[in-house]
C-alpha positions as a LaTeX table, in Angstrom:
\begin{tabular}{lrrr}
\hline
Residue & $x$ (\AA) & $y$ (\AA) & $z$ (\AA) \\
\hline
Met1 & 73.57 & 217.16 & 196.62 \\
Thr2 & 71.26 & 220.06 & 195.87 \\
Asn3 & 68.22 & 221.49 & 197.63 \\
Glu4 & 66.21 & 221.56 & 194.42 \\
Lys5 & 63.35 & 219.08 & 194.39 \\
Ile6 & 63.58 & 215.93 & 192.27 \\
Val7 & 60.45 & 215.37 & 190.21 \\
Ile8 & 59.84 & 211.92 & 188.67 \\
Glu9 & 57.67 & 212.17 & 185.56 \\
Pro10 & 56.04 & 209.19 & 183.83 \\
Val11 & 56.44 & 209.57 & 180.07 \\
Ser12 & 54.62 & 207.95 & 177.17 \\
Gly13 & 53.83 & 208.49 & 173.54 \\
Lys14 & 56.24 & 209.11 & 170.70 \\
Lys15 & 57.60 & 212.35 & 172.16 \\
Gly16 & 58.08 & 210.91 & 175.65 \\
Arg17 & 59.83 & 207.81 & 174.33 \\
Ala18 & 62.15 & 209.96 & 172.22 \\
Gln19 & 63.07 & 212.05 & 175.28 \\
Phe20 & 63.70 & 208.87 & 177.26 \\
Val21 & 65.98 & 207.37 & 174.58 \\
Asp22 & 67.86 & 210.60 & 173.92 \\
Leu23 & 68.50 & 211.05 & 177.63 \\
Gly24 & 69.99 & 207.57 & 177.80 \\
Arg25 & 72.19 & 208.34 & 174.80 \\
Arg26 & 73.54 & 211.43 & 176.55 \\
Phe27 & 74.41 & 209.40 & 179.62 \\
Ala28 & 76.05 & 206.66 & 177.55 \\
Ala29 & 78.20 & 209.16 & 175.67 \\
Lys30 & 79.90 & 210.12 & 178.94 \\
Val31 & 80.84 & 206.55 & 179.93 \\
Pro32 & 84.34 & 205.47 & 178.86 \\
Asn33 & 84.36 & 202.59 & 176.34 \\
Ser34 & 80.63 & 202.79 & 175.66 \\
Val35 & 79.44 & 202.31 & 172.08 \\
Pro36 & 76.73 & 204.55 & 170.56 \\
Gln37 & 73.85 & 202.44 & 169.26 \\
Leu38 & 71.46 & 203.25 & 166.43 \\
Arg39 & 68.79 & 205.60 & 167.75 \\
Ser40 & 66.10 & 204.03 & 165.56 \\
Glu41 & 66.77 & 200.62 & 167.11 \\
Gln42 & 66.62 & 202.02 & 170.63 \\
Leu43 & 63.31 & 203.75 & 169.91 \\
Glu44 & 61.85 & 200.53 & 168.54 \\
Leu45 & 62.68 & 198.58 & 171.71 \\
Val46 & 60.52 & 200.87 & 173.89 \\
Asp47 & 57.66 & 201.23 & 171.39 \\
Pro48 & 54.65 & 199.06 & 172.35 \\
Asp49 & 53.44 & 199.10 & 168.73 \\
Arg50 & 56.70 & 197.71 & 167.34 \\
Asn51 & 58.32 & 195.49 & 169.94 \\
Pro52 & 56.39 & 192.19 & 170.40 \\
Phe53 & 57.67 & 192.00 & 173.99 \\
Phe54 & 54.72 & 194.27 & 174.80 \\
Gly55 & 52.35 & 191.54 & 173.59 \\
His56 & 52.90 & 189.89 & 176.98 \\
Ala57 & 54.26 & 192.77 & 179.04 \\
Glu58 & 53.41 & 196.24 & 180.32 \\
Ala59 & 55.88 & 198.99 & 181.16 \\
Gln60 & 56.19 & 202.55 & 182.37 \\
Leu61 & 59.06 & 204.87 & 181.51 \\
Phe62 & 60.12 & 207.58 & 183.97 \\
Ile63 & 62.36 & 210.65 & 183.63 \\
Ala64 & 63.76 & 212.45 & 186.67 \\
Arg65 & 64.02 & 216.23 & 186.57 \\
Arg66 & 65.69 & 218.66 & 188.92 \\
Gly67 & 65.22 & 222.36 & 188.38 \\
Gly68 & 63.62 & 221.53 & 185.04 \\
Glu69 & 66.69 & 219.60 & 183.84 \\
Ala70 & 66.47 & 215.90 & 182.96 \\
Val71 & 68.83 & 214.13 & 185.36 \\
Gly72 & 67.92 & 210.46 & 185.14 \\
Arg73 & 65.64 & 207.76 & 183.78 \\
Ile74 & 64.29 & 204.31 & 184.59 \\
Ser75 & 61.73 & 201.81 & 183.35 \\
Ala76 & 59.40 & 199.61 & 185.37 \\
Gln77 & 57.93 & 196.58 & 183.66 \\
Ile78 & 55.90 & 193.44 & 184.27 \\
Asp79 & 56.42 & 190.49 & 181.95 \\
His80 & 53.29 & 188.37 & 182.32 \\
Leu81 & 55.05 & 185.31 & 180.91 \\
Ala82 & 57.65 & 185.66 & 183.67 \\
Leu83 & 54.88 & 185.52 & 186.26 \\
Ala84 & 54.12 & 181.95 & 185.16 \\
Ile85 & 57.73 & 180.75 & 185.53 \\
Pro86 & 58.48 & 178.52 & 188.55 \\
Val87 & 59.77 & 180.50 & 191.53 \\
Glu88 & 62.92 & 178.39 & 191.71 \\
Gln89 & 63.86 & 179.75 & 188.28 \\
Gly90 & 64.12 & 183.26 & 189.65 \\
Met91 & 60.84 & 184.76 & 188.54 \\
Gly92 & 57.27 & 183.56 & 189.13 \\
Pro93 & 54.24 & 185.29 & 190.71 \\
Gly94 & 54.85 & 188.81 & 191.97 \\
Thr95 & 57.98 & 189.48 & 189.87 \\
Gly96 & 58.42 & 193.02 & 188.60 \\
Met97 & 61.47 & 194.45 & 186.89 \\
Phe98 & 63.31 & 197.72 & 186.44 \\
Gly99 & 65.64 & 198.70 & 183.62 \\
Tyr100 & 67.24 & 201.54 & 181.68 \\
Phe101 & 68.69 & 202.94 & 184.89 \\
Asp102 & 70.66 & 206.20 & 184.54 \\
Ala103 & 71.19 & 208.95 & 187.11 \\
Val104 & 73.50 & 211.91 & 187.64 \\
Asp105 & 73.93 & 211.15 & 191.33 \\
Glu106 & 72.84 & 208.72 & 194.05 \\
Glu107 & 69.99 & 210.94 & 195.25 \\
Val108 & 68.41 & 210.87 & 191.79 \\
Gly109 & 69.08 & 207.15 & 191.47 \\
Lys110 & 67.32 & 206.47 & 194.78 \\
Ala111 & 64.28 & 208.51 & 193.72 \\
Leu112 & 64.07 & 206.68 & 190.39 \\
Leu113 & 64.26 & 203.26 & 192.01 \\
Ala114 & 61.53 & 204.29 & 194.46 \\
Ala115 & 59.30 & 205.42 & 191.58 \\
Ala116 & 59.74 & 202.14 & 189.71 \\
Glu117 & 59.13 & 200.14 & 192.89 \\
Gly118 & 56.00 & 202.15 & 193.64 \\
Trp119 & 54.58 & 201.52 & 190.16 \\
Leu120 & 55.23 & 197.78 & 190.52 \\
Arg121 & 53.83 & 197.65 & 194.05 \\
Glu122 & 50.61 & 199.33 & 192.92 \\
Arg123 & 50.16 & 196.48 & 190.43 \\
Gly124 & 50.56 & 193.77 & 193.02 \\
Met125 & 54.22 & 192.90 & 192.53 \\
Thr126 & 56.01 & 191.61 & 195.63 \\
His127 & 59.64 & 191.78 & 194.50 \\
Val128 & 61.72 & 193.38 & 191.78 \\
Leu129 & 64.61 & 192.23 & 189.58 \\
Gly130 & 66.91 & 194.53 & 187.68 \\
Pro131 & 68.34 & 196.08 & 185.78 \\
Ile132 & 66.73 & 194.26 & 182.87 \\
Ser133 & 66.34 & 196.50 & 179.84 \\
Met134 & 63.64 & 195.68 & 178.90 \\
Ser135 & 63.38 & 191.95 & 178.29 \\
Ile136 & 65.64 & 189.23 & 179.68 \\
Trp137 & 66.59 & 188.63 & 176.02 \\
Glu138 & 67.71 & 192.23 & 175.42 \\
Glu139 & 70.21 & 193.72 & 177.92 \\
Pro140 & 70.00 & 192.00 & 181.32 \\
Gly141 & 72.18 & 192.88 & 184.27 \\
Leu142 & 74.45 & 195.66 & 185.49 \\
Leu143 & 78.08 & 195.61 & 184.37 \\
Val144 & 80.31 & 195.08 & 187.43 \\
Lys145 & 83.46 & 193.76 & 185.73 \\
Gly146 & 84.95 & 194.68 & 182.36 \\
His147 & 84.58 & 198.46 & 182.30 \\
Asp148 & 88.02 & 198.82 & 180.70 \\
His149 & 86.91 & 197.64 & 177.25 \\
Ser150 & 83.93 & 198.15 & 174.98 \\
Pro151 & 81.03 & 195.70 & 175.03 \\
Thr152 & 80.11 & 193.48 & 172.13 \\
Met153 & 76.80 & 193.78 & 170.34 \\
Met154 & 73.64 & 193.41 & 172.44 \\
Met155 & 75.49 & 193.74 & 175.75 \\
Gly156 & 75.08 & 196.64 & 178.15 \\
His157 & 77.76 & 199.01 & 179.46 \\
His158 & 77.38 & 201.00 & 182.67 \\
Pro159 & 79.53 & 203.25 & 184.86 \\
Pro160 & 81.07 & 201.52 & 187.90 \\
His161 & 79.35 & 203.72 & 190.49 \\
Tyr162 & 75.86 & 202.46 & 189.63 \\
Arg163 & 76.68 & 199.26 & 191.51 \\
Ala164 & 77.15 & 201.07 & 194.83 \\
Trp165 & 73.99 & 203.11 & 194.35 \\
Ile166 & 71.81 & 200.06 & 193.62 \\
Glu167 & 73.28 & 198.04 & 196.47 \\
Ala168 & 72.81 & 200.98 & 198.85 \\
Ala169 & 69.10 & 200.88 & 197.96 \\
Ser170 & 68.84 & 197.43 & 199.61 \\
Tyr171 & 69.25 & 195.38 & 196.43 \\
Glu172 & 71.09 & 192.07 & 196.68 \\
Lys173 & 72.63 & 189.96 & 193.95 \\
Ala174 & 70.25 & 187.43 & 192.45 \\
Lys175 & 72.51 & 186.09 & 189.71 \\
Ser176 & 75.69 & 186.86 & 187.78 \\
Leu177 & 75.90 & 186.57 & 184.00 \\
Leu178 & 79.36 & 186.00 & 182.53 \\
Thr179 & 80.95 & 186.54 & 179.14 \\
Tyr180 & 84.09 & 184.72 & 178.08 \\
Asp181 & 86.85 & 186.04 & 175.82 \\
Leu182 & 88.60 & 183.67 & 173.41 \\
Asp183 & 91.57 & 183.85 & 171.04 \\
Ile184 & 90.13 & 182.00 & 168.03 \\
Thr185 & 93.38 & 182.01 & 166.07 \\
Gln186 & 94.64 & 179.27 & 168.36 \\
Glu187 & 93.66 & 175.63 & 167.95 \\
Phe188 & 91.69 & 174.14 & 170.80 \\
Pro189 & 93.40 & 171.83 & 173.33 \\
Pro190 & 94.08 & 168.21 & 172.26 \\
Leu191 & 91.17 & 166.92 & 174.35 \\
Val192 & 88.71 & 169.08 & 172.42 \\
Gln193 & 90.26 & 168.06 & 169.10 \\
Arg194 & 89.82 & 164.38 & 169.97 \\
Ile195 & 86.17 & 164.94 & 170.92 \\
Val196 & 85.54 & 166.77 & 167.64 \\
Gln197 & 87.27 & 164.09 & 165.59 \\
Ser198 & 85.23 & 161.39 & 167.31 \\
Gly199 & 82.03 & 163.22 & 166.45 \\
Glu200 & 83.06 & 163.65 & 162.85 \\
Arg201 & 83.44 & 159.87 & 162.58 \\
Asn202 & 79.93 & 159.31 & 163.94 \\
Pro203 & 77.59 & 158.77 & 160.95 \\
Arg204 & 74.56 & 159.75 & 163.08 \\
Ile205 & 75.82 & 163.33 & 163.52 \\
Thr206 & 75.64 & 166.16 & 160.99 \\
Val207 & 76.75 & 169.71 & 161.74 \\
Arg208 & 75.61 & 172.05 & 158.99 \\
Pro209 & 75.42 & 175.78 & 158.30 \\
Val210 & 72.01 & 177.43 & 158.42 \\
Asp211 & 70.21 & 177.48 & 155.09 \\
Leu212 & 69.63 & 181.13 & 154.26 \\
Ala213 & 67.33 & 180.16 & 151.38 \\
Asn214 & 64.94 & 178.92 & 154.08 \\
Tyr215 & 65.91 & 181.52 & 156.62 \\
Gln216 & 62.67 & 181.94 & 158.56 \\
Ser217 & 62.11 & 178.21 & 158.97 \\
Glu218 & 65.72 & 177.86 & 160.14 \\
Met219 & 65.16 & 180.58 & 162.73 \\
Glu220 & 62.06 & 178.74 & 163.91 \\
Ile221 & 64.14 & 175.56 & 164.32 \\
Ile222 & 66.78 & 177.45 & 166.31 \\
Leu223 & 64.33 & 179.20 & 168.60 \\
Thr224 & 62.29 & 176.03 & 169.14 \\
Ile225 & 65.47 & 174.31 & 170.32 \\
Leu226 & 66.29 & 177.37 & 172.45 \\
Asn227 & 62.90 & 177.36 & 174.18 \\
Asp228 & 63.38 & 173.69 & 175.07 \\
Ala229 & 67.09 & 173.86 & 175.95 \\
Trp230 & 66.80 & 176.89 & 178.22 \\
Ser231 & 63.38 & 176.08 & 179.71 \\
Thr232 & 64.70 & 175.15 & 183.16 \\
Asn233 & 67.36 & 177.89 & 183.31 \\
Trp234 & 67.20 & 180.67 & 185.87 \\
Gly235 & 65.47 & 183.72 & 184.40 \\
Phe236 & 64.12 & 181.92 & 181.35 \\
Val237 & 61.10 & 183.44 & 179.61 \\
Pro238 & 59.97 & 181.69 & 176.41 \\
Phe239 & 59.97 & 183.33 & 173.01 \\
Thr240 & 56.46 & 183.77 & 171.59 \\
Pro241 & 55.77 & 183.07 & 167.89 \\
Glu242 & 55.58 & 186.84 & 167.32 \\
Glu243 & 58.98 & 187.31 & 168.96 \\
Val244 & 60.45 & 184.48 & 166.86 \\
Ala245 & 59.33 & 186.24 & 163.68 \\
Tyr246 & 60.52 & 189.62 & 164.95 \\
Ala247 & 63.93 & 188.33 & 166.06 \\
Gly248 & 64.43 & 186.55 & 162.76 \\
Lys249 & 63.69 & 189.69 & 160.77 \\
Lys250 & 65.86 & 191.94 & 162.96 \\
Met251 & 68.86 & 189.59 & 162.92 \\
Arg252 & 68.78 & 188.72 & 159.22 \\
Pro253 & 71.38 & 191.37 & 158.16 \\
Ile254 & 74.00 & 189.98 & 160.58 \\
Ile255 & 73.38 & 186.27 & 160.02 \\
His256 & 76.07 & 184.69 & 157.85 \\
Ala257 & 75.53 & 181.02 & 157.04 \\
Pro258 & 79.11 & 179.82 & 157.77 \\
Leu259 & 78.96 & 181.30 & 161.29 \\
Asn260 & 75.70 & 179.71 & 162.38 \\
Arg261 & 75.31 & 175.96 & 162.80 \\
Ile262 & 72.57 & 173.44 & 163.41 \\
Ala263 & 73.54 & 169.99 & 164.65 \\
Glu264 & 71.41 & 167.03 & 163.65 \\
Val265 & 71.28 & 163.49 & 164.99 \\
Glu266 & 69.93 & 161.05 & 162.41 \\
Gly267 & 68.51 & 164.01 & 160.49 \\
Arg268 & 66.75 & 165.59 & 163.46 \\
Pro269 & 67.82 & 169.10 & 164.58 \\
Val270 & 68.86 & 168.82 & 168.24 \\
Ala271 & 71.34 & 171.67 & 168.81 \\
Phe272 & 72.40 & 175.02 & 167.42 \\
Met273 & 75.03 & 177.69 & 167.84 \\
Met274 & 74.42 & 181.27 & 166.74 \\
Thr275 & 77.38 & 183.53 & 166.03 \\
Ile276 & 77.19 & 187.19 & 165.04 \\
Pro277 & 79.95 & 189.56 & 163.96 \\
Asp278 & 80.35 & 192.38 & 166.47 \\
Met279 & 78.64 & 195.35 & 164.84 \\
Asn280 & 79.67 & 197.56 & 167.76 \\
Ala281 & 83.06 & 198.10 & 166.12 \\
Val282 & 81.55 & 199.83 & 163.08 \\
Leu283 & 78.91 & 201.62 & 165.20 \\
Lys284 & 81.73 & 203.12 & 167.22 \\
Asp285 & 83.43 & 204.32 & 164.04 \\
Ile286 & 80.28 & 205.99 & 162.68 \\
Gly287 & 79.22 & 207.35 & 166.09 \\
Gly288 & 75.95 & 205.40 & 165.99 \\
Lys289 & 74.72 & 207.65 & 163.17 \\
Leu290 & 73.57 & 206.42 & 159.76 \\
Phe291 & 73.55 & 209.85 & 158.14 \\
Pro292 & 75.03 & 211.36 & 156.15 \\
Phe293 & 77.51 & 208.58 & 155.27 \\
Gly294 & 77.38 & 206.08 & 158.13 \\
Trp295 & 74.86 & 203.86 & 156.30 \\
Ile296 & 77.33 & 203.28 & 153.45 \\
Arg297 & 80.00 & 202.10 & 155.85 \\
Leu298 & 77.50 & 199.91 & 157.71 \\
Leu299 & 76.13 & 198.26 & 154.56 \\
Arg300 & 79.63 & 197.42 & 153.35 \\
Trp301 & 80.50 & 195.95 & 156.72 \\
Leu302 & 77.31 & 193.89 & 156.91 \\
Lys303 & 78.08 & 192.32 & 153.54 \\
Lys304 & 81.48 & 191.10 & 154.69 \\
Pro305 & 82.59 & 191.96 & 158.24 \\
Thr306 & 86.29 & 191.42 & 157.62 \\
Gly307 & 88.36 & 191.29 & 160.79 \\
Ala308 & 85.31 & 191.49 & 163.04 \\
Asp309 & 85.26 & 190.04 & 166.52 \\
Met310 & 82.67 & 187.29 & 166.83 \\
Arg311 & 80.07 & 186.83 & 169.55 \\
Val312 & 78.17 & 183.66 & 170.42 \\
Pro313 & 75.03 & 185.03 & 172.10 \\
Leu314 & 72.99 & 181.84 & 171.97 \\
Met315 & 73.50 & 178.11 & 171.83 \\
Gly316 & 71.45 & 175.19 & 173.02 \\
Val317 & 70.99 & 171.44 & 173.04 \\
Leu318 & 67.61 & 169.78 & 173.50 \\
Lys319 & 67.03 & 168.80 & 177.14 \\
Glu320 & 66.83 & 165.10 & 176.36 \\
Phe321 & 70.49 & 165.16 & 175.31 \\
Gln322 & 71.87 & 167.58 & 177.91 \\
Asn323 & 73.17 & 165.02 & 180.38 \\
Ser324 & 74.78 & 162.87 & 177.71 \\
Arg325 & 78.28 & 162.78 & 176.27 \\
Leu326 & 76.69 & 163.75 & 172.97 \\
Ala327 & 75.81 & 167.25 & 174.24 \\
Ser328 & 79.41 & 168.36 & 174.76 \\
Gln329 & 80.44 & 166.62 & 171.56 \\
Leu330 & 77.89 & 168.58 & 169.53 \\
Ala331 & 78.89 & 171.83 & 171.26 \\
Phe332 & 82.60 & 171.37 & 170.55 \\
Met333 & 81.92 & 170.35 & 166.94 \\
Met334 & 79.88 & 173.50 & 166.32 \\
Ile335 & 82.41 & 175.74 & 168.08 \\
Glu336 & 85.31 & 174.31 & 166.08 \\
Ser337 & 83.55 & 174.57 & 162.71 \\
Ile338 & 82.58 & 178.18 & 163.40 \\
Arg339 & 86.08 & 179.03 & 164.66 \\
Gln340 & 87.58 & 177.77 & 161.41 \\
Glu341 & 85.10 & 179.69 & 159.26 \\
Ala342 & 85.51 & 182.92 & 161.25 \\
Thr343 & 89.29 & 182.91 & 160.91 \\
Arg344 & 89.43 & 181.67 & 157.32 \\
Arg345 & 86.61 & 183.65 & 155.72 \\
Tyr346 & 86.59 & 186.80 & 157.81 \\
Gly347 & 90.08 & 187.05 & 159.28 \\
Ser348 & 88.67 & 187.18 & 162.81 \\
Lys349 & 90.98 & 186.88 & 165.78 \\
Arg350 & 88.73 & 187.14 & 168.82 \\
Gly351 & 85.49 & 185.61 & 169.98 \\
Glu352 & 83.19 & 186.16 & 172.92 \\
Ile353 & 80.83 & 183.58 & 174.39 \\
Gly354 & 77.92 & 184.63 & 176.52 \\
Trp355 & 76.20 & 185.59 & 178.48 \\
Ile356 & 76.37 & 182.42 & 180.59 \\
Leu357 & 74.75 & 181.98 & 184.00 \\
Glu358 & 77.43 & 181.73 & 186.67 \\
Asp359 & 76.08 & 178.36 & 187.86 \\
Asn360 & 75.41 & 176.83 & 184.43 \\
Arg361 & 78.03 & 174.14 & 185.00 \\
Gly362 & 77.77 & 172.64 & 181.55 \\
Met363 & 78.37 & 175.88 & 179.68 \\
Val364 & 81.02 & 177.09 & 182.14 \\
Ala365 & 82.86 & 173.78 & 181.67 \\
Ile366 & 82.76 & 174.15 & 177.88 \\
Ala367 & 84.06 & 177.74 & 178.10 \\
Glu368 & 86.90 & 176.72 & 180.40 \\
Thr369 & 87.83 & 173.64 & 178.33 \\
Ile370 & 88.47 & 175.77 & 175.23 \\
Asp371 & 90.76 & 178.06 & 177.27 \\
Ser372 & 88.49 & 181.11 & 177.28 \\
Arg373 & 88.51 & 183.55 & 180.20 \\
Ile374 & 85.89 & 185.68 & 181.91 \\
Asn375 & 86.10 & 189.23 & 180.57 \\
Arg376 & 82.80 & 190.76 & 181.71 \\
Glu377 & 80.36 & 190.14 & 184.54 \\
Tyr378 & 76.82 & 191.44 & 184.81 \\
Val379 & 74.68 & 191.24 & 187.95 \\
Ile380 & 70.90 & 191.05 & 188.16 \\
Tyr381 & 69.76 & 192.37 & 191.54 \\
Arg382 & 66.68 & 191.54 & 193.59 \\
Arg383 & 64.70 & 193.34 & 196.26 \\
Asp384 & 61.48 & 192.55 & 198.10 \\
Leu385 & 58.81 & 195.20 & 197.82 \\
\hline
\end{tabular}
């Protein structure tokens, strides 16, 4: 601890956002097993003119300085769609959030949390959830298990001591988010094989790859199912049409038809499973830098990500089917078809499923039935203001 005063500065504009992102990159570079991300992508996420999240949200970025040196950062944000979510789903009226939490020591961390809380309190918020950086669909939660290996794409990575600092600031666990590791070179247990075979004999069911020739309409189908399937989940905030278009455009380079499936019942799309090759492996190799030659390596990898680990970030079944035997049947059919394609076409050996809410019994049961194991845990904390 030092006697020098900690000053918390709100930042905005292009220059302020760049300072905020670059400070986070410096922190991340010091954390074992972290993966440097593309700076351009990180800048876009905090830019109100480019990220459609800001069409229904407001945010303030803060940088902490001590003796003129930048020593931490945090965001405070209010998602107005989250304010309309039922309270029993974890959000609702009065819900503010913090994210992008980095600090050199606990004293700085405490000052940053206080600044974010103050900004939220001034705007009428009564409680805060975090870390959520910056949307629930981006990087939610603080890593509390799994520090010994690198994260997959679109998952956060934080030093272990942040947990103690946040909990010491009177934050309590609201929910855990789990990821599951899976050896996809191994066939699934006999029970799963029988379920899959039964589904394949059902003439009502079709499991097909996404049609990249009609990519945007396929993304709209997937995200429409997602909004319905997840609508009663804890922490759910719906995708807006603008976010659907944005997500589709951003994800297009990593969407490979054989790895992404839509399940239909009598010709009607009712379920989907999205699988993406883990771009973090190549980002680690190029140090998160496209120039001078990183872009060549990245483009080659995007065309055919041979040997890549695979991540299933999203899957869903329409609510009307969720309590039926058909739901698990569709899930296992999609998982098995993607497993076969990933190993055969891309030589993949490992998959990761998640995140999954700790109390999502259906998804936890599916993960356990295919012999996957928890490899990372993230916690979203809550505090009354």
